[in-house]
C-alpha positions, 0 to 999 in steps of 0.5 A: 171805538170798541177795539178788536175782538181777535188778535187777527184783527190787529193784522188787518188794521195794520194792513188797511192803515186803520186806527185801533182802540185799546181798552183791555190788557188782553189787546196789548198782550195780543201785540206780542203774539202777532207779526205786523208789517207796519206799526198800528195807530193806537187809541187808548180808551180810559173809563171815565165813569160809565164802566162800559169799556176802558182802562181805569186811570191806573191801568191806563197809565200802565197801558199807555207806557206799554203802548208807548214803548211797543215797536208795533205801535206808532209813537203818537198814542191818542187818548179817548173816553166816553162821556162820563154823564151820557146817561144824565140827560140834563147834565151840562156836558150833554147840552 
């Protein structure tokens, strides 16, 4: 859920048929710098409040469209987030 740490990991993911979480624009830029034998299955991580990882809503929309058009990405883009209230023990979503 944390994504890749180096562009070479995108090549490994493609080779091993692994899904990749994209949460930073640098990850998308790496797609243009590598060669892949087949498209990667992508997850787009949106920051919904804890501000740990993920695109803002505006950045997320831009990233989604870039991934959707990218030839190195499978065309079914998945979206994920973290619990926006994970640090509030009593919150309804945590029960």
